[in-house]
N, C-alpha and C positions, 0 to 999 in steps of 0.2 A: 770529048769528056762531057758527060751529062751532069748538069747541076740539079740537085734534088730540091724541089720546092717544099721546104719543111712545114710551110703554113697550109699546104694543101690538105683538105679534109678536116681542118679544125674549124670549129664555130667561133666566131668573134664574140667576146664577152664585153657587154656594155655596162658601164657604171650606172646603177639604178638609184637615183637620188630619192625618188618617192619611197622606195622600200626602206632606205636608210632613215629618212625622216620619220616614218612610221615606227621603226625600231627605237629610235631615240625618244620619240614621244611616249611609247609604251613603257620604256625603262624609266623615264621621268615620272610618269603617273604612278608606277609601282613604288618608286622611291618616296614620292610625296605621300602615298597611302600608308607606307610603313612608318614614315616620320610622323604623320598625323596620329596613327595608332599609338606610337610610343609617346607622343606629346600628351595625348589624352590619358593614357593608362599608366604612365610612369612619372611620379612626381619629380624625381631627380633629373630625368631627361627634360621635363617641362621647365624646371628651374634653370637648367643649363641653357636651353634654347631661348627662354625669356631674356636672360641676361646677355648672352654672347651673340645670338643670331637675330632675334627679334628686337633687341635693344630696348627692352621695356624697363630696365633699371636706370633711373636718373638720380643724380646727387646734387646736394646743395652747392651753390657757387658755380654751377656748370650750365646755367639756364639764363634765358632772357629775363630782365627785371624791369619793374616800374619803381623808380626811386620815390620814397615817401618820407614824411615825418609823422610817425604815428602819434606822437605827443600832441600835435596840432590837428591831426586828421584821423579820427576814429570811424569815419563814415565810409567804409569800404564794402562794396557789394558786387554782385555779378548778375548778369541776365543776358539772354540770347547768346551773342558771341563776344560779349564785352566783360572786362573787369572794370568796375566803375568806382570813382571816388567823388565825394561831394565836399567841397571845401570853399569857404568864402563865397557861398551861393553860386558856385560853378560846378555843374555835374560833368565830369570828364569820362569819356569812354575810351578804353585802351584795348588793342587787339593782341593776338598771341605773340607778336614780335616786341611788345612793350611800347609800341608807337601810339600816341594819342590820335585817335581817328576823328573824334568830334567832341564838342562841348556845348552845353546848354546852360543858360543862365536860369537859375531856379532859386527863388527867394523863399527858401524853406529852412528853418532852424530845427534842431532836435528831431531829425528825420526818422521815420519808420518806412520800411520798404516791403514790397512784395512784387514778384515777377512771375510771368508766365509767357512762354513762347517769346515773341519779339517785344513784349510790353513790360514796362516797369512803372509801377504806381508808387508815388512818394508822397507822404503827408507829414504834417507836424504832429508829433505825438502830443495828445491833449491840447492841440491847437486847432486852428480852423482852416489852414491852407492845405490844398491837395492838388496834385498834377499827375497826368498820364503821359509818359514819355516813350518814344521809340527811336533809337539812334540819335540823330541831331534834331528830331522833330518833337515838339510838344503838341500832343493831340488836343489837350485842353487843360486849363487851370481854373480853380474855383476857390472861393472862400465860403466856408460853411458856417451856418449858425450853430453854435455849440462847440463841444470838444471832441475831436476825432479819437476814437479808442481802438478801432479795428479796421483794416483795409483788406481788399481782395480784388484781384483781376483774373479773369479766365483767359484761355488761350486766344480768344477772339477779340479781346479788349473790352468786354463788358465788365463793369466794376461795381462793387458794393462796399459801402462803408457803414459803420455803426457810430453813432454820435450820442454823447451824454451831455449833461449840463443844461438841458432845456426843461420845459415843464413836464416832459415825460422822462421816465427812467432811461429809456433808450429809443433812438430813432434809427431805422435802417433806410438808407437811400441807395437806389440802384440807377446806374447810368449806362447808356450804350457806348460804343466805341468813340463816338464823336462828342461825348459829354452831355448828351441830351438826357435829362432826368426822366426816367420811366415811371417810377412810383416811390412812395414813402410808406413805411410800415411803422406804426407807433406802438411801443410796448410800455405799459404803465408800471409794471412791477418787477420786470426782469432785466438782467444785464446780458448782452450778447458777448460770447466768448470767442466764437469763430463763425465765419461765413464762407460759402462756396457756391459758385454758379456753375451749372452743368455745362459740358462742352458744346451742347446744342443750343445754348442760350435760353432754354425753355423753363428751367427750374432754378430756384434759389433755395439752398438749405442753410439754416442757421442754428447754432447751438446756443441756448440761453440758460441762465441760472436764476433760480428764484431763491432769494436769501431772506424773504420776509417771515418764513416759518421757523420752527425750532430746528428743522433739519433742512440742509441745503438740497434742493431738488434741481436736476438738470434735464433738459429736453432737447430734442432735435425736431425742428419743424420744416416742412417743405412747402414752398409757395410756387404756384403757377405764375410765371412772369406775365403771360398773356392776360390772365384773369386779374392780376394785380394792377395792370395798366388801367382797368376799368373800375375795379372796386377792391382795393388792397385788403379791406377787412373780411372779404369773402373769398380770398385767394388761397388760404391754407388748405392743402390737399391731404396732408398726413402729419401726425404728431407721434413721435416716439418718446415715451416716458422712461427714464432710466430706472433700473431696478433699485431696490433697497441697498444702500451702501455702495451703489455704483455711481461713478462720476465720469461724465463724458469730457474728454480733454480736447479732441481735435476731430475735424471732419474733412473729407475730400471726395469729390466726384471723380470717378474714372469713366472710361467709355461705356456705352450702353446704359448710362444713367445708374451705374452701380455706385452707391454712396457708402463709403467706409467711415467707421467711427473708431477712434482710439479711446478706450475707457481705462480706468484704473485696473480693471480685471482682465482686459484682453482687447482684441480687435474684432469688431462686428461689421457684418455686411448687411446693409439695408437695401433690398431690391423688391420692387412691386409690393411694398407693405409687408414683406417677410424679412425677419431678422435672423441672422445666423452668426454664431460665434466662430471665427475662423482661426484665431490664435488665443490660447488660454494662458494668461500670465501667472497662473498658479504653478506653472513649471518654473521653478526658481533658477534653472539654468539659463533661461532667456534673459540676456543682459540688455539688449537693445531691440527695438522693433518700431517700424514706422510705415506710413501709407503714402508718403510724398512722391514716390516714383511714378513714372508714366505706366499705368495699367499693371502695376506690381506692388506688392508689399513685401517686406523682408523681416527676418528675425535673425539675431545672432545668439547662438547657443554656446556657452563657455563651459568647458570641462577640464578638470585637472587630470592629466594622463600619467603624471609621475610626481615625485616630490617637488621638483623645480620646474616642471613643464606644464604650460597651459595651452590647450588647443581651442580655437574659436571657429565655429562652423557658421558660415553665412548662408542662409537659405532664402531664396527668392521664389515667389509664386506669381504667375501671370493670372490676373483676375478674369481675363476673357477666355483664354485657352486652358487655364488651370495647369499649365506646364510648370514643373518645379526645376530649379537649378541650384547647385551647391558649390561653394568655394570654401576650402579649409586652409586656415593659416595658423601659425604658431605664435602665441603671445596673448597678452591681455589687452582688450580694446578699451581705450580711454574715451573716445568720442567718435561719432559717425555723422557725416554730412551727406546729403543726397540731393540730386538734381537730375531730372529727365530719366535717363536709363543708367546712371552711374551713382555708386556710393563711394565715398572716401572714408576708409577705416583707419583711424589714427591710433597707432600703438605707442606714441610718444615721439621717438626719433625716426620712426618709419611710418609711411602712409601707403596703404594699398588702395588703388583705384580699381574697382571691380564693376563689371557691367551686369545687367540683369540676366544674361545668359550664363553667368557663373564663370566668366573668364577674366583673368587679370589684364587690365588695360595698361597700367603703369605702376611701378613701385618707386617711391621717393624715399631717399635716405638722407638724414640731416645729422649734423654734429650737435644739434641742440634740440630741445623739446619743441615740437610744433604746437602752437597755441590756437591758430585760426586758419581755416581753409575756406575759400570761396570757389564755387563751381558754376560753369555755364556750358553751352554747347561746345564740346571738343576742347575745352580749356579749363584749367584750374589754376588758382593762385594760392601760394603759401605765403601768409602774411607775417612779416617780421616788423620790428620797430622802425627800420629805415628803408625797407624795400618789400616788394611783392615778387616772389619768384614764380615764373610762368611755366606751366607744364602743358604741352599739347597732348590731348587724350585721343 
């Protein structure tokens, strides 16, 4: 009897792992592309993914906290990667877990703050003490003649302060990162309202008010820091005089020495002695606008879409690339906080954290009205009377 070999003539089939991996990868890319398109193009899908997949929704009492007593500690701030409190002359730095990472003894009462990058400058409001801090390190401390009225630090640690209460109306003092005094500028008749040092440490801009005449007049002046080291009186390179009925409120340098000014009638860009209005506040739908973000300014336009519904459109513009981004939310905005590349839009019991690309980073929901928010790099704090709730951004 012959036994037939049924395998004869058949080709062996080998399992091809590489082809399977390529197929799985291709299918995965297609699914991701479809999901991304739906996320971008469909608000309902985006809201669903933000809440259930990306976990961007967070709620009160479900977060790490820093216990506080707000009655005895109203000095709560943020900078770099820390939420910071100053109480009983101790500056405490807390991380995103609520753990105290470091503390610094700082003999300053009635403090005023400003931060930039890893630096925090703290001074006595209308007093004479000032210090530059980073983490657990005090870069320098000083006592100044006169009363400190305004402070500023740039991202490299260069600082500027304005002082009143001397024989001059105002004195501006500029320091390097190590506290070395670079120069003083004396103003006989004007008050300094704002100061800003360019990111390349080469220019100081200050905004001043002249109240000696019948009409209050505001100016922005730009000083060359290199020239001022040799002769401060000859260092002013440019002066912008506000228009009639125009009041300058705030100034800020962005990259490439673009100087932005917030005025009562809009936002203006001062670049190479050319002034351009980039936002016009005559549009009554603009409810909020600011220049404090990194290389961006924003405006929030509010529109009533129905009898009981209000829609707020957040518009960002990159001042270097001129790229625009938009985020739309439902509700009336009560207050806005900004830091770096994030704004916190407070609607009362809801807070939307939105980045300059126009994307939602986190949404916070509370059972009570949110009164105060502090923001730093990748971290925000919701301040209540007895605690600070921490949100990782």
